[in-house]
PDB file with SEQRES, HELIX, SHEET and CRYST1 records, atoms N, CA, C and O in Angstrom:
SEQRES   1 A   76  MET ILE PHE VAL GLU PHE VAL ALA SER ILE THR PHE ALA          
SEQRES   2 A   76  THR ILE ILE VAL LEU ILE THR ALA VAL VAL THR THR LEU          
SEQRES   3 A   76  ASP VAL GLY SER LYS MET LYS GLY GLU ALA LEU ALA GLU          
SEQRES   4 A   76  VAL GLY SER PHE VAL ASP PHE ARG GLN PHE PRO GLN LYS          
SEQRES   5 A   76  LEU ALA ARG ARG ILE ARG ARG CYS ILE ALA VAL VAL ALA          
SEQRES   6 A   76  PHE LEU THR LYS LYS MET SER ARG PHE LEU LEU                  
HELIX    1 AA1 ILE A    2  LEU A   26  1                                  25    
HELIX    2 AA2 VAL A   28  ARG A   47  1                                  20    
HELIX    3 AA3 GLN A   51  LEU A   75  1                                  25    
CRYST1    1.000    1.000    1.000  90.00  90.00  90.00 P 1           1          
ATOM      1  N   MET A   1    -144.961 -10.901-102.204  1.00  0.00           N  
ATOM      2  CA  MET A   1    -146.133 -11.465-102.826  1.00  0.00           C  
ATOM      3  C   MET A   1    -147.403 -10.966-102.121  1.00  0.00           C  
ATOM      4  O   MET A   1    -148.387 -10.632-102.780  1.00  0.00           O  
ATOM      5  N   ILE A   2    -147.381 -10.917-100.814  1.00  0.00           N  
ATOM      6  CA  ILE A   2    -148.545 -10.444-100.069  1.00  0.00           C  
ATOM      7  C   ILE A   2    -148.799  -8.972-100.374  1.00  0.00           C  
ATOM      8  O   ILE A   2    -149.951  -8.549-100.461  1.00  0.00           O  
ATOM      9  N   PHE A   3    -147.737  -8.191-100.536  1.00  0.00           N  
ATOM     10  CA  PHE A   3    -147.882  -6.771-100.852  1.00  0.00           C  
ATOM     11  C   PHE A   3    -148.584  -6.584-102.196  1.00  0.00           C  
ATOM     12  O   PHE A   3    -149.430  -5.700-102.332  1.00  0.00           O  
ATOM     13  N   VAL A   4    -148.248  -7.396-103.175  1.00  0.00           N  
ATOM     14  CA  VAL A   4    -148.864  -7.313-104.502  1.00  0.00           C  
ATOM     15  C   VAL A   4    -150.358  -7.637-104.409  1.00  0.00           C  
ATOM     16  O   VAL A   4    -151.177  -6.964-105.035  1.00  0.00           O  
ATOM     17  N   GLU A   5    -150.708  -8.649-103.644  1.00  0.00           N  
ATOM     18  CA  GLU A   5    -152.114  -8.998-103.468  1.00  0.00           C  
ATOM     19  C   GLU A   5    -152.868  -7.874-102.759  1.00  0.00           C  
ATOM     20  O   GLU A   5    -154.012  -7.576-103.100  1.00  0.00           O  
ATOM     21  N   PHE A   6    -152.230  -7.258-101.784  1.00  0.00           N  
ATOM     22  CA  PHE A   6    -152.849  -6.154-101.063  1.00  0.00           C  
ATOM     23  C   PHE A   6    -153.115  -4.978-102.007  1.00  0.00           C  
ATOM     24  O   PHE A   6    -154.204  -4.404-101.996  1.00  0.00           O  
ATOM     25  N   VAL A   7    -152.124  -4.626-102.817  1.00  0.00           N  
ATOM     26  CA  VAL A   7    -152.277  -3.527-103.770  1.00  0.00           C  
ATOM     27  C   VAL A   7    -153.355  -3.865-104.796  1.00  0.00           C  
ATOM     28  O   VAL A   7    -154.148  -2.999-105.168  1.00  0.00           O  
ATOM     29  N   ALA A   8    -153.391  -5.102-105.250  1.00  0.00           N  
ATOM     30  CA  ALA A   8    -154.403  -5.522-106.220  1.00  0.00           C  
ATOM     31  C   ALA A   8    -155.809  -5.427-105.619  1.00  0.00           C  
ATOM     32  O   ALA A   8    -156.742  -4.988-106.292  1.00  0.00           O  
ATOM     33  N   SER A   9    -155.961  -5.834-104.367  1.00  0.00           N  
ATOM     34  CA  SER A   9    -157.287  -5.764-103.742  1.00  0.00           C  
ATOM     35  C   SER A   9    -157.723  -4.316-103.528  1.00  0.00           C  
ATOM     36  O   SER A   9    -158.900  -3.998-103.695  1.00  0.00           O  
ATOM     37  N   ILE A  10    -156.804  -3.447-103.168  1.00  0.00           N  
ATOM     38  CA  ILE A  10    -157.128  -2.020-103.007  1.00  0.00           C  
ATOM     39  C   ILE A  10    -157.521  -1.426-104.354  1.00  0.00           C  
ATOM     40  O   ILE A  10    -158.477  -0.654-104.436  1.00  0.00           O  
ATOM     41  N   THR A  11    -156.797  -1.778-105.402  1.00  0.00           N  
ATOM     42  CA  THR A  11    -157.111  -1.284-106.738  1.00  0.00           C  
ATOM     43  C   THR A  11    -158.489  -1.771-107.187  1.00  0.00           C  
ATOM     44  O   THR A  11    -159.275  -0.997-107.734  1.00  0.00           O  
ATOM     45  N   PHE A  12    -158.778  -3.033-106.959  1.00  0.00           N  
ATOM     46  CA  PHE A  12    -160.080  -3.591-107.330  1.00  0.00           C  
ATOM     47  C   PHE A  12    -161.207  -2.888-106.572  1.00  0.00           C  
ATOM     48  O   PHE A  12    -162.237  -2.552-107.157  1.00  0.00           O  
ATOM     49  N   ALA A  13    -161.014  -2.672-105.293  1.00  0.00           N  
ATOM     50  CA  ALA A  13    -162.032  -1.994-104.489  1.00  0.00           C  
ATOM     51  C   ALA A  13    -162.255  -0.562-104.986  1.00  0.00           C  
ATOM     52  O   ALA A  13    -163.389  -0.087-105.030  1.00  0.00           O  
ATOM     53  N   THR A  14    -161.191   0.108-105.352  1.00  0.00           N  
ATOM     54  CA  THR A  14    -161.307   1.473-105.873  1.00  0.00           C  
ATOM     55  C   THR A  14    -162.091   1.493-107.172  1.00  0.00           C  
ATOM     56  O   THR A  14    -162.936   2.365-107.374  1.00  0.00           O  
ATOM     57  N   ILE A  15    -161.821   0.545-108.050  1.00  0.00           N  
ATOM     58  CA  ILE A  15    -162.541   0.469-109.321  1.00  0.00           C  
ATOM     59  C   ILE A  15    -164.025   0.230-109.082  1.00  0.00           C  
ATOM     60  O   ILE A  15    -164.866   0.853-109.730  1.00  0.00           O  
ATOM     61  N   ILE A  16    -164.352  -0.667-108.158  1.00  0.00           N  
ATOM     62  CA  ILE A  16    -165.757  -0.948-107.849  1.00  0.00           C  
ATOM     63  C   ILE A  16    -166.456   0.301-107.311  1.00  0.00           C  
ATOM     64  O   ILE A  16    -167.593   0.583-107.688  1.00  0.00           O  
ATOM     65  N   VAL A  17    -165.794   1.041-106.444  1.00  0.00           N  
ATOM     66  CA  VAL A  17    -166.373   2.266-105.884  1.00  0.00           C  
ATOM     67  C   VAL A  17    -166.610   3.299-106.983  1.00  0.00           C  
ATOM     68  O   VAL A  17    -167.648   3.961-106.995  1.00  0.00           O  
ATOM     69  N   LEU A  18    -165.671   3.442-107.894  1.00  0.00           N  
ATOM     70  CA  LEU A  18    -165.825   4.406-108.983  1.00  0.00           C  
ATOM     71  C   LEU A  18    -166.976   4.021-109.914  1.00  0.00           C  
ATOM     72  O   LEU A  18    -167.742   4.885-110.340  1.00  0.00           O  
ATOM     73  N   ILE A  19    -167.099   2.760-110.223  1.00  0.00           N  
ATOM     74  CA  ILE A  19    -168.201   2.304-111.078  1.00  0.00           C  
ATOM     75  C   ILE A  19    -169.538   2.552-110.388  1.00  0.00           C  
ATOM     76  O   ILE A  19    -170.495   2.991-111.025  1.00  0.00           O  
ATOM     77  N   THR A  20    -169.606   2.275-109.102  1.00  0.00           N  
ATOM     78  CA  THR A  20    -170.835   2.510-108.343  1.00  0.00           C  
ATOM     79  C   THR A  20    -171.191   3.991-108.336  1.00  0.00           C  
ATOM     80  O   THR A  20    -172.364   4.345-108.457  1.00  0.00           O  
ATOM     81  N   ALA A  21    -170.204   4.849-108.197  1.00  0.00           N  
ATOM     82  CA  ALA A  21    -170.454   6.292-108.194  1.00  0.00           C  
ATOM     83  C   ALA A  21    -170.999   6.753-109.543  1.00  0.00           C  
ATOM     84  O   ALA A  21    -171.898   7.593-109.596  1.00  0.00           O  
ATOM     85  N   VAL A  22    -170.465   6.214-110.616  1.00  0.00           N  
ATOM     86  CA  VAL A  22    -170.936   6.602-111.949  1.00  0.00           C  
ATOM     87  C   VAL A  22    -172.376   6.149-112.160  1.00  0.00           C  
ATOM     88  O   VAL A  22    -173.202   6.917-112.655  1.00  0.00           O  
ATOM     89  N   VAL A  23    -172.681   4.916-111.790  1.00  0.00           N  
ATOM     90  CA  VAL A  23    -174.038   4.392-111.958  1.00  0.00           C  
ATOM     91  C   VAL A  23    -175.026   5.183-111.108  1.00  0.00           C  
ATOM     92  O   VAL A  23    -176.133   5.474-111.561  1.00  0.00           O  
ATOM     93  N   THR A  24    -174.649   5.528-109.903  1.00  0.00           N  
ATOM     94  CA  THR A  24    -175.517   6.313-109.023  1.00  0.00           C  
ATOM     95  C   THR A  24    -175.767   7.700-109.609  1.00  0.00           C  
ATOM     96  O   THR A  24    -176.886   8.209-109.541  1.00  0.00           O  
ATOM     97  N   THR A  25    -174.751   8.302-110.174  1.00  0.00           N  
ATOM     98  CA  THR A  25    -174.886   9.626-110.768  1.00  0.00           C  
ATOM     99  C   THR A  25    -175.809   9.593-111.978  1.00  0.00           C  
ATOM    100  O   THR A  25    -176.571  10.535-112.195  1.00  0.00           O  
ATOM    101  N   LEU A  26    -175.755   8.541-112.760  1.00  0.00           N  
ATOM    102  CA  LEU A  26    -176.608   8.445-113.943  1.00  0.00           C  
ATOM    103  C   LEU A  26    -178.071   8.278-113.579  1.00  0.00           C  
ATOM    104  O   LEU A  26    -178.950   8.633-114.364  1.00  0.00           O  
ATOM    105  N   ASP A  27    -178.338   7.747-112.407  1.00  0.00           N  
ATOM    106  CA  ASP A  27    -179.716   7.493-111.994  1.00  0.00           C  
ATOM    107  C   ASP A  27    -180.380   8.714-111.354  1.00  0.00           C  
ATOM    108  O   ASP A  27    -181.567   8.672-111.031  1.00  0.00           O  
ATOM    109  N   VAL A  28    -179.636   9.782-111.172  1.00  0.00           N  
ATOM    110  CA  VAL A  28    -180.175  10.974-110.514  1.00  0.00           C  
ATOM    111  C   VAL A  28    -181.333  11.564-111.311  1.00  0.00           C  
ATOM    112  O   VAL A  28    -182.328  11.993-110.727  1.00  0.00           O  
ATOM    113  N   GLY A  29    -181.216  11.590-112.621  1.00  0.00           N  
ATOM    114  CA  GLY A  29    -182.281  12.142-113.454  1.00  0.00           C  
ATOM    115  C   GLY A  29    -183.578  11.385-113.305  1.00  0.00           C  
ATOM    116  O   GLY A  29    -184.649  11.990-113.255  1.00  0.00           O  
ATOM    117  N   SER A  30    -183.499  10.081-113.233  1.00  0.00           N  
ATOM    118  CA  SER A  30    -184.716   9.272-113.066  1.00  0.00           C  
ATOM    119  C   SER A  30    -185.367   9.543-111.720  1.00  0.00           C  
ATOM    120  O   SER A  30    -186.591   9.634-111.621  1.00  0.00           O  
ATOM    121  N   LYS A  31    -184.557   9.671-110.701  1.00  0.00           N  
ATOM    122  CA  LYS A  31    -185.101   9.970-109.375  1.00  0.00           C  
ATOM    123  C   LYS A  31    -185.762  11.340-109.365  1.00  0.00           C  
ATOM    124  O   LYS A  31    -186.840  11.510-108.795  1.00  0.00           O  
ATOM    125  N   MET A  32    -185.114  12.318-109.997  1.00  0.00           N  
ATOM    126  CA  MET A  32    -185.676  13.666-110.045  1.00  0.00           C  
ATOM    127  C   MET A  32    -187.004  13.660-110.785  1.00  0.00           C  
ATOM    128  O   MET A  32    -187.954  14.321-110.367  1.00  0.00           O  
ATOM    129  N   LYS A  33    -187.073  12.919-111.879  1.00  0.00           N  
ATOM    130  CA  LYS A  33    -188.310  12.862-112.650  1.00  0.00           C  
ATOM    131  C   LYS A  33    -189.430  12.241-111.816  1.00  0.00           C  
ATOM    132  O   LYS A  33    -190.549  12.754-111.785  1.00  0.00           O  
ATOM    133  N   GLY A  34    -189.121  11.140-111.148  1.00  0.00           N  
ATOM    134  CA  GLY A  34    -190.128  10.480-110.327  1.00  0.00           C  
ATOM    135  C   GLY A  34    -190.612  11.359-109.185  1.00  0.00           C  
ATOM    136  O   GLY A  34    -191.809  11.420-108.904  1.00  0.00           O  
ATOM    137  N   GLU A  35    -189.679  12.039-108.528  1.00  0.00           N  
ATOM    138  CA  GLU A  35    -190.054  12.917-107.423  1.00  0.00           C  
ATOM    139  C   GLU A  35    -190.882  14.105-107.913  1.00  0.00           C  
ATOM    140  O   GLU A  35    -191.880  14.477-107.296  1.00  0.00           O  
ATOM    141  N   ALA A  36    -190.454  14.694-109.029  1.00  0.00           N  
ATOM    142  CA  ALA A  36    -191.184  15.847-109.559  1.00  0.00           C  
ATOM    143  C   ALA A  36    -192.598  15.457-109.966  1.00  0.00           C  
ATOM    144  O   ALA A  36    -193.553  16.179-109.679  1.00  0.00           O  
ATOM    145  N   LEU A  37    -192.732  14.318-110.633  1.00  0.00           N  
ATOM    146  CA  LEU A  37    -194.062  13.877-111.051  1.00  0.00           C  
ATOM    147  C   LEU A  37    -194.948  13.551-109.853  1.00  0.00           C  
ATOM    148  O   LEU A  37    -196.146  13.836-109.871  1.00  0.00           O  
ATOM    149  N   ALA A  38    -194.375  12.963-108.826  1.00  0.00           N  
ATOM    150  CA  ALA A  38    -195.155  12.637-107.631  1.00  0.00           C  
ATOM    151  C   ALA A  38    -195.630  13.906-106.923  1.00  0.00           C  
ATOM    152  O   ALA A  38    -196.783  13.993-106.499  1.00  0.00           O  
ATOM    153  N   GLU A  39    -194.736  14.888-106.798  1.00  0.00           N  
ATOM    154  CA  GLU A  39    -195.109  16.141-106.142  1.00  0.00           C  
ATOM    155  C   GLU A  39    -196.192  16.872-106.916  1.00  0.00           C  
ATOM    156  O   GLU A  39    -197.178  17.336-106.345  1.00  0.00           O  
ATOM    157  N   VAL A  40    -195.996  16.968-108.209  1.00  0.00           N  
ATOM    158  CA  VAL A  40    -196.992  17.663-109.034  1.00  0.00           C  
ATOM    159  C   VAL A  40    -198.315  16.906-109.009  1.00  0.00           C  
ATOM    160  O   VAL A  40    -199.382  17.514-108.927  1.00  0.00           O  
ATOM    161  N   GLY A  41    -198.245  15.586-109.079  1.00  0.00           N  
ATOM    162  CA  GLY A  41    -199.465  14.779-109.050  1.00  0.00           C  
ATOM    163  C   GLY A  41    -200.254  14.993-107.776  1.00  0.00           C  
ATOM    164  O   GLY A  41    -201.474  15.147-107.817  1.00  0.00           O  
ATOM    165  N   SER A  42    -199.576  15.005-106.658  1.00  0.00           N  
ATOM    166  CA  SER A  42    -200.291  15.204-105.398  1.00  0.00           C  
ATOM    167  C   SER A  42    -200.851  16.624-105.294  1.00  0.00           C  
ATOM    168  O   SER A  42    -201.942  16.821-104.758  1.00  0.00           O  
ATOM    169  N   PHE A  43    -200.111  17.610-105.802  1.00  0.00           N  
ATOM    170  CA  PHE A  43    -200.604  18.989-105.787  1.00  0.00           C  
ATOM    171  C   PHE A  43    -201.848  19.129-106.658  1.00  0.00           C  
ATOM    172  O   PHE A  43    -202.841  19.733-106.253  1.00  0.00           O  
ATOM    173  N   VAL A  44    -201.777  18.557-107.865  1.00  0.00           N  
ATOM    174  CA  VAL A  44    -202.905  18.639-108.792  1.00  0.00           C  
ATOM    175  C   VAL A  44    -204.124  17.932-108.204  1.00  0.00           C  
ATOM    176  O   VAL A  44    -205.245  18.430-108.313  1.00  0.00           O  
ATOM    177  N   ASP A  45    -203.913  16.787-107.591  1.00  0.00           N  
ATOM    178  CA  ASP A  45    -205.032  16.070-106.977  1.00  0.00           C  
ATOM    179  C   ASP A  45    -205.611  16.843-105.788  1.00  0.00           C  
ATOM    180  O   ASP A  45    -206.828  16.910-105.615  1.00  0.00           O  
ATOM    181  N   PHE A  46    -204.730  17.421-104.976  1.00  0.00           N  
ATOM    182  CA  PHE A  46    -205.181  18.159-103.801  1.00  0.00           C  
ATOM    183  C   PHE A  46    -206.008  19.383-104.199  1.00  0.00           C  
ATOM    184  O   PHE A  46    -207.027  19.685-103.578  1.00  0.00           O  
ATOM    185  N   ARG A  47    -205.556  20.077-105.238  1.00  0.00           N  
ATOM    186  CA  ARG A  47    -206.251  21.289-105.684  1.00  0.00           C  
ATOM    187  C   ARG A  47    -207.421  20.998-106.618  1.00  0.00           C  
ATOM    188  O   ARG A  47    -208.147  21.910-107.010  1.00  0.00           O  
ATOM    189  N   GLN A  48    -207.599  19.751-106.966  1.00  0.00           N  
ATOM    190  CA  GLN A  48    -208.704  19.299-107.805  1.00  0.00           C  
ATOM    191  C   GLN A  48    -208.775  20.064-109.131  1.00  0.00           C  
ATOM    192  O   GLN A  48    -209.811  20.622-109.492  1.00  0.00           O  
ATOM    193  N   PHE A  49    -207.654  20.073-109.837  1.00  0.00           N  
ATOM    194  CA  PHE A  49    -207.612  20.696-111.160  1.00  0.00           C  
ATOM    195  C   PHE A  49    -208.488  19.900-112.111  1.00  0.00           C  
ATOM    196  O   PHE A  49    -208.686  18.701-111.915  1.00  0.00           O  
ATOM    197  N   PRO A  50    -209.016  20.556-113.144  1.00  0.00           N  
ATOM    198  CA  PRO A  50    -209.742  19.805-114.172  1.00  0.00           C  
ATOM    199  C   PRO A  50    -208.827  18.739-114.798  1.00  0.00           C  
ATOM    200  O   PRO A  50    -207.616  18.936-114.901  1.00  0.00           O  
ATOM    201  N   GLN A  51    -209.406  17.634-115.205  1.00  0.00           N  
ATOM    202  CA  GLN A  51    -208.617  16.489-115.662  1.00  0.00           C  
ATOM    203  C   GLN A  51    -207.733  16.834-116.864  1.00  0.00           C  
ATOM    204  O   GLN A  51    -206.582  16.403-116.928  1.00  0.00           O  
ATOM    205  N   LYS A  52    -208.255  17.599-117.804  1.00  0.00           N  
ATOM    206  CA  LYS A  52    -207.475  17.961-118.992  1.00  0.00           C  
ATOM    207  C   LYS A  52    -206.279  18.831-118.615  1.00  0.00           C  
ATOM    208  O   LYS A  52    -205.175  18.620-119.117  1.00  0.00           O  
ATOM    209  N   LEU A  53    -206.491  19.798-117.742  1.00  0.00           N  
ATOM    210  CA  LEU A  53    -205.406  20.665-117.296  1.00  0.00           C  
ATOM    211  C   LEU A  53    -204.377  19.873-116.494  1.00  0.00           C  
ATOM    212  O   LEU A  53    -203.173  20.076-116.653  1.00  0.00           O  
ATOM    213  N   ALA A  54    -204.843  18.982-115.644  1.00  0.00           N  
ATOM    214  CA  ALA A  54    -203.925  18.159-114.844  1.00  0.00           C  
ATOM    215  C   ALA A  54    -203.025  17.316-115.741  1.00  0.00           C  
ATOM    216  O   ALA A  54    -201.831  17.174-115.477  1.00  0.00           O  
ATOM    217  N   ARG A  55    -203.604  16.760-116.801  1.00  0.00           N  
ATOM    218  CA  ARG A  55    -202.819  15.946-117.739  1.00  0.00           C  
ATOM    219  C   ARG A  55    -201.761  16.793-118.435  1.00  0.00           C  
ATOM    220  O   ARG A  55    -200.625  16.350-118.605  1.00  0.00           O  
ATOM    221  N   ARG A  56    -202.126  18.005-118.836  1.00  0.00           N  
ATOM    222  CA  ARG A  56    -201.167  18.896-119.513  1.00  0.00           C  
ATOM    223  C   ARG A  56    -200.030  19.299-118.565  1.00  0.00           C  
ATOM    224  O   ARG A  56    -198.868  19.358-118.969  1.00  0.00           O  
ATOM    225  N   ILE A  57    -200.368  19.570-117.325  1.00  0.00           N  
ATOM    226  CA  ILE A  57    -199.339  19.947-116.346  1.00  0.00           C  
ATOM    227  C   ILE A  57    -198.379  18.785-116.120  1.00  0.00           C  
ATOM    228  O   ILE A  57    -197.162  18.972-116.111  1.00  0.00           O  
ATOM    229  N   ARG A  58    -198.927  17.589-115.938  1.00  0.00           N  
ATOM    230  CA  ARG A  58    -198.067  16.418-115.717  1.00  0.00           C  
ATOM    231  C   ARG A  58    -197.160  16.172-116.918  1.00  0.00           C  
ATOM    232  O   ARG A  58    -195.982  15.856-116.758  1.00  0.00           O  
ATOM    233  N   ARG A  59    -197.705  16.317-118.107  1.00  0.00           N  
ATOM    234  CA  ARG A  59    -196.910  16.124-119.316  1.00  0.00           C  
ATOM    235  C   ARG A  59    -195.785  17.156-119.398  1.00  0.00           C  
ATOM    236  O   ARG A  59    -194.658  16.824-119.766  1.00  0.00           O  
ATOM    237  N   CYS A  60    -196.091  18.390-119.059  1.00  0.00           N  
ATOM    238  CA  CYS A  60    -195.089  19.452-119.079  1.00  0.00           C  
ATOM    239  C   CYS A  60    -193.973  19.164-118.087  1.00  0.00           C  
ATOM    240  O   CYS A  60    -192.798  19.324-118.418  1.00  0.00           O  
ATOM    241  N   ILE A  61    -194.320  18.744-116.885  1.00  0.00           N  
ATOM    242  CA  ILE A  61    -193.320  18.425-115.870  1.00  0.00           C  
ATOM    243  C   ILE A  61    -192.477  17.234-116.314  1.00  0.00           C  
ATOM    244  O   ILE A  61    -191.272  17.205-116.061  1.00  0.00           O  
ATOM    245  N   ALA A  62    -193.087  16.258-116.967  1.00  0.00           N  
ATOM    246  CA  ALA A  62    -192.334  15.101-117.458  1.00  0.00           C  
ATOM    247  C   ALA A  62    -191.315  15.529-118.502  1.00  0.00           C  
ATOM    248  O   ALA A  62    -190.192  15.026-118.511  1.00  0.00           O  
ATOM    249  N   VAL A  63    -191.694  16.454-119.382  1.00  0.00           N  
ATOM    250  CA  VAL A  63    -190.762  16.941-120.402  1.00  0.00           C  
ATOM    251  C   VAL A  63    -189.621  17.719-119.754  1.00  0.00           C  
ATOM    252  O   VAL A  63    -188.461  17.547-120.128  1.00  0.00           O  
ATOM    253  N   VAL A  64    -189.940  18.566-118.796  1.00  0.00           N  
ATOM    254  CA  VAL A  64    -188.897  19.335-118.102  1.00  0.00           C  
ATOM    255  C   VAL A  64    -187.936  18.396-117.374  1.00  0.00           C  
ATOM    256  O   VAL A  64    -186.723  18.598-117.415  1.00  0.00           O  
ATOM    257  N   ALA A  65    -188.465  17.385-116.717  1.00  0.00           N  
ATOM    258  CA  ALA A  65    -187.609  16.429-116.009  1.00  0.00           C  
ATOM    259  C   ALA A  65    -186.739  15.660-116.997  1.00  0.00           C  
ATOM    260  O   ALA A  65    -185.567  15.405-116.719  1.00  0.00           O  
ATOM    261  N   PHE A  66    -187.296  15.291-118.140  1.00  0.00           N  
ATOM    262  CA  PHE A  66    -186.526  14.585-119.164  1.00  0.00           C  
ATOM    263  C   PHE A  66    -185.386  15.455-119.676  1.00  0.00           C  
ATOM    264  O   PHE A  66    -184.254  14.989-119.801  1.00  0.00           O  
ATOM    265  N   LEU A  67    -185.684  16.719-119.972  1.00  0.00           N  
ATOM    266  CA  LEU A  67    -184.641  17.619-120.467  1.00  0.00           C  
ATOM    267  C   LEU A  67    -183.589  17.894-119.403  1.00  0.00           C  
ATOM    268  O   LEU A  67    -182.407  18.034-119.719  1.00  0.00           O  
ATOM    269  N   THR A  68    -184.006  17.972-118.152  1.00  0.00           N  
ATOM    270  CA  THR A  68    -183.051  18.161-117.060  1.00  0.00           C  
ATOM    271  C   THR A  68    -182.106  16.976-116.971  1.00  0.00           C  
ATOM    272  O   THR A  68    -180.907  17.140-116.744  1.00  0.00           O  
ATOM    273  N   LYS A  69    -182.655  15.784-117.150  1.00  0.00           N  
ATOM    274  CA  LYS A  69    -181.824  14.581-117.123  1.00  0.00           C  
ATOM    275  C   LYS A  69    -180.815  14.609-118.264  1.00  0.00           C  
ATOM    276  O   LYS A  69    -179.646  14.279-118.066  1.00  0.00           O  
ATOM    277  N   LYS A  70    -181.253  14.997-119.443  1.00  0.00           N  
ATOM    278  CA  LYS A  70    -180.349  15.055-120.597  1.00  0.00           C  
ATOM    279  C   LYS A  70    -179.267  16.099-120.379  1.00  0.00           C  
ATOM    280  O   LYS A  70    -178.106  15.870-120.718  1.00  0.00           O  
ATOM    281  N   MET A  71    -179.637  17.246-119.813  1.00  0.00           N  
ATOM    282  CA  MET A  71    -178.655  18.314-119.598  1.00  0.00           C  
ATOM    283  C   MET A  71    -177.674  17.959-118.485  1.00  0.00           C  
ATOM    284  O   MET A  71    -176.536  18.428-118.496  1.00  0.00           O  
ATOM    285  N   SER A  72    -178.098  17.138-117.526  1.00  0.00           N  
ATOM    286  CA  SER A  72    -177.205  16.794-116.417  1.00  0.00           C  
ATOM    287  C   SER A  72    -175.991  16.012-116.911  1.00  0.00           C  
ATOM    288  O   SER A  72    -174.934  16.049-116.281  1.00  0.00           O  
ATOM    289  N   ARG A  73    -176.129  15.311-118.021  1.00  0.00           N  
ATOM    290  CA  ARG A  73    -174.980  14.586-118.585  1.00  0.00           C  
ATOM    291  C   ARG A  73    -173.900  15.535-119.050  1.00  0.00           C  
ATOM    292  O   ARG A  73    -172.714  15.216-118.965  1.00  0.00           O  
ATOM    293  N   PHE A  74    -174.292  16.696-119.542  1.00  0.00           N  
ATOM    294  CA  PHE A  74    -173.314  17.662-120.021  1.00  0.00           C  
ATOM    295  C   PHE A  74    -172.668  18.431-118.873  1.00  0.00           C  
ATOM    296  O   PHE A  74    -171.561  18.951-119.017  1.00  0.00           O  
ATOM    297  N   LEU A  75    -173.348  18.503-117.748  1.00  0.00           N  
ATOM    298  CA  LEU A  75    -172.833  19.274-116.620  1.00  0.00           C  
ATOM    299  C   LEU A  75    -171.858  18.476-115.771  1.00  0.00           C  
ATOM    300  O   LEU A  75    -171.132  19.058-114.965  1.00  0.00           O  
ATOM    301  N   LEU A  76    -171.824  17.158-115.931  1.00  0.00           N  
ATOM    302  CA  LEU A  76    -170.923  16.342-115.105  1.00  0.00           C  
ATOM    303  C   LEU A  76    -169.536  16.475-115.529  1.00  0.00           C  
ATOM    304  O   LEU A  76    -168.649  15.856-114.942  1.00  0.00           O  
TER     305      LEU A  76                                                      
END                                                                             
């Protein structure tokens, strides 16, 4: 009986670890988007780009990050 409980607890722990790994992997795209936007934002601010150009650059980076996130699902 104790052996069955031990095996059940190991199985449960394994399932929890696998679910956590999947959730963490799905969040990678969001992290990449946030990091990319922050880096570009600081670069644009540091170089004092015109406001219209800065907005276009940020929008472009947001689209690239979004598409990267979508493509990462196919690569897993």
